[in-house]
C-alpha positions in Angstrom: 110.1 107.8 97.6 111.5 104.5 96.5 108.6 102.0 95.9 111.0 99.1 95.7 109.0 97.9 92.4 111.9 97.7 89.9 112.1 94.2 88.0 108.5 93.2 89.3 106.0 91.9 86.9 102.7 93.4 86.5 99.7 92.1 84.8 96.9 94.5 83.5 93.8 93.9 81.9 92.3 96.6 79.6 95.6 98.0 79.6 95.8 99.9 76.3 94.0 102.9 77.1 92.7 105.2 80.0 93.3 104.2 83.2 94.7 100.9 82.5 97.3 102.5 80.2 98.0 105.2 82.7 98.8 102.5 85.6 100.9 100.7 83.0 103.3 103.7 82.3 103.1 104.6 85.7 104.7 101.3 86.9 107.1 101.3 84.0 108.4 104.4 85.5 109.5 102.3 88.7 110.9 99.4 86.5 108.1 97.0 86.2 107.9 94.9 83.2 104.3 94.3 81.9 102.1 92.0 80.5 98.9 93.9 79.0 95.9 92.8 77.4 92.9 94.3 75.6 90.4 93.4 72.9 92.1 95.4 70.4 94.9 93.8 69.6 97.0 96.1 67.4 96.4 98.9 70.0 97.5 96.9 73.0 100.6 95.7 70.9 101.6 99.1 70.0 100.7 100.5 73.6 103.4 97.9 74.8 105.9 98.7 72.2 105.7 102.2 73.1 105.8 101.7 76.9 109.2 99.4 76.4 110.8 101.8 74.0 110.3 104.7 76.5 110.9 103.3 79.8 113.1 100.5 78.9 111.2 97.8 80.4 109.7 94.4 78.8 106.3 94.7 77.9 104.1 92.3 76.1 100.6 93.3 74.6 98.3 90.3 74.0 94.7 90.4 72.4 92.4 89.1 74.7 88.6 89.5 75.5 88.4 89.0 79.3 84.7 88.2 79.2 85.8 84.9 77.5 87.5 82.0 79.6 89.6 80.7 76.6 90.8 84.2 76.2 91.7 84.3 79.9 93.5 81.0 79.4 95.4 82.3 76.4 96.4 85.3 78.2 97.9 83.3 81.3 99.7 80.8 79.1 101.4 84.1 77.4 102.2 85.4 80.7 103.9 82.0 81.9 105.7 81.8 78.8 107.4 85.2 78.8 107.6 86.0 82.7 107.0 82.6 84.3 104.2 84.3 86.5 103.6 87.8 87.9 103.9 89.6 91.1 101.1 92.2 90.5 97.7 91.8 88.8 95.5 94.7 88.2 91.9 93.9 87.0 91.1 97.0 85.3 89.0 95.8 82.1 85.4 97.4 82.4 82.7 99.2 80.8 79.8 101.2 81.6 76.1 100.2 80.7 73.1 102.0 80.0 69.8 100.2 80.6 66.7 99.6 82.7 66.4 96.3 84.9 63.0 95.6 83.3 64.3 95.9 79.7 67.8 94.3 80.0 68.0 90.4 78.9 69.8 87.9 80.5 72.7 88.0 78.0 73.4 91.6 78.8 73.6 90.6 82.6 76.0 87.9 81.8 78.2 89.8 79.6 79.0 92.4 82.4 79.1 89.9 85.1 81.8 88.2 83.1 83.6 91.4 82.4 83.3 92.7 86.0 83.5 89.8 88.3 84.5 86.6 86.4 87.5 87.8 84.7 88.7 89.0 88.1 88.1 85.5 89.5 89.8 83.3 86.7 92.8 85.8 86.5 93.4 85.6 90.5 92.5 81.8 90.2 95.0 81.3 87.3 97.9 83.5 88.5 98.0 83.6 92.2 99.4 79.9 92.7 102.6 81.3 91.1 102.2 84.5 92.7 102.6 82.4 95.9 105.5 80.5 94.8 107.3 84.0 94.0 106.7 84.9 97.9 103.7 87.1 97.7 102.4 90.0 95.7 99.4 92.4 94.9 96.2 92.3 93.4 94.2 95.4 92.7 90.9 95.6 91.5 89.5 98.7 89.6 85.8 99.1 90.7 84.0 102.3 90.8 82.2 104.6 93.3 79.1 103.6 91.6 79.4 100.2 93.7 78.3 102.3 96.6 76.8 105.1 95.0 74.8 104.0 92.1 73.8 105.8 89.0 70.4 105.5 87.7 71.0 104.7 84.2 73.6 101.6 84.6 71.9 99.2 87.1 74.0 96.2 85.7 77.2 98.4 86.3 76.3 99.3 89.8 75.4 95.8 90.6 78.5 94.1 89.0 80.9 96.5 90.5 79.5 95.9 93.9 80.1 92.4 93.6 83.5 92.8 92.5 84.0 94.7 95.9 82.9 92.0 97.9 85.0 89.5 95.8 88.0 91.7 96.5 87.1 91.4 100.2 87.0 87.6 100.2 90.1 87.2 97.9 91.8 89.4 100.7 91.2 87.1 103.6 92.0 84.2 101.7 95.5 85.2 100.5 96.8 87.5 102.9 98.2 84.2 104.7 100.4 83.8 101.4 101.6 87.3 101.7 99.5 88.5 98.5 97.6 91.9 99.4 94.4 92.5 97.6 92.6 95.8 97.6 89.8 97.9 95.6 89.8 101.2 94.1 86.7 103.0 93.6 87.5 106.0 91.3 85.0 108.5 90.7 84.8 110.8 87.6 88.0 110.1 85.3 88.6 111.8 82.1 88.9 108.7 79.7 88.2 108.5 76.1 85.0 106.9 76.9 83.7 110.1 78.5 84.7 112.3 75.5 82.7 109.6 73.3 79.5 109.9 75.6 79.8 114.0 76.0 80.0 114.1 72.1 77.1 111.9 71.6 74.9 113.7 73.9 75.9 117.3 72.6 75.2 116.5 69.0 73.2 119.2 67.4 72.9 121.0 70.7 74.3 124.9 72.0 76.8 122.9 74.0 80.2 121.7 73.3 81.5 118.0 74.7 84.1 119.9 77.2 80.8 122.0 78.6 79.0 119.1 79.0 81.8 117.6 80.9 82.3 120.6 82.8 78.5 120.8 84.1 79.0 116.9 85.1 82.0 117.6 87.3 80.6 120.7 88.6 77.1 118.7 89.6 79.0 115.7 91.3 82.4 116.3 92.5 83.1 119.0 95.0 86.7 119.3 93.6 84.7 120.7 90.4 86.8 118.6 87.8 87.5 115.2 86.5 90.7 113.4 87.4 93.2 112.7 84.8 93.8 108.7 84.5 97.4 109.6 85.6 96.1 110.9 89.0 94.2 107.5 89.5 97.1 105.5 88.3 99.6 107.1 90.6 97.2 105.8 93.8 97.6 102.2 91.9 101.2 102.3 91.8 101.6 103.2 95.6 99.2 100.3 96.5 101.4 98.3 94.7 104.6 98.9 96.7 105.6 97.9 99.9 104.8 101.5 101.1 101.3 100.1 101.2 102.3 97.0 103.1 99.4 97.4 105.7 96.8 98.0 103.3 94.8 94.8 103.2 91.1 94.2 101.9 90.3 97.8 101.9 88.4 99.9 99.4 89.9 103.4 98.4 87.9 106.1 96.8 89.6 108.3 94.4 86.9 110.4 93.5 87.1 114.2 94.4 84.8 114.2 97.1 81.9 112.7 95.2 80.9 110.0 97.6 78.0 111.5 99.7 78.3 108.9 102.6 80.8 108.3 105.2 82.5 104.7 105.1 
């Protein structure tokens, strides 16, 4: 299937590991040039260099913490300087939280609000004008199944991801007259390094390996009985970036192995 993505420019936040890196590699296979950012500057630079060598595309890795408006400004300036703008924006940066509402201070709420919502707002506001000038484009926001089906131990994550879904819908309505399609992807269980880190911590000193723990989580929650690989989720993102998804606008797609327990 020809996705007609060759020589497009994509911006991906959180692009050095996990789903973000898998999306970057999936787009690079299609000939898309990349601007990646992450908090770990060395890792994102190395990821961009590896992608450029392997796939023959231009790839820039830029250190940026998207919870900080000034870092986003620097990232946007770097994008404009190297590529003149972009055709695809993927707001992927995010992290789980663990707290109770009664114990979590304002600062914790604000951090995740900036990470999951304001980063997407700021980047869309900064990059959409040039996208319009280029004739249109695609914005995809990586939210979570938790936006609709919350986990008890991360109320801030659940709330901010739900807000991201609503923002996406509002942005889609505003930008579709300019030929910019905005959609949201709500992944379920995806086997990222963060899950391995969590499993290792929770099984330390117990008669259970990290792999055993992850297998139990998958079988208890996802009817498919396993985690997705980052690449499986990334393939769906790549499709949504393409003209093959030209009638997909303002929608939220679940890539969750059947975990969602309601009909939407």
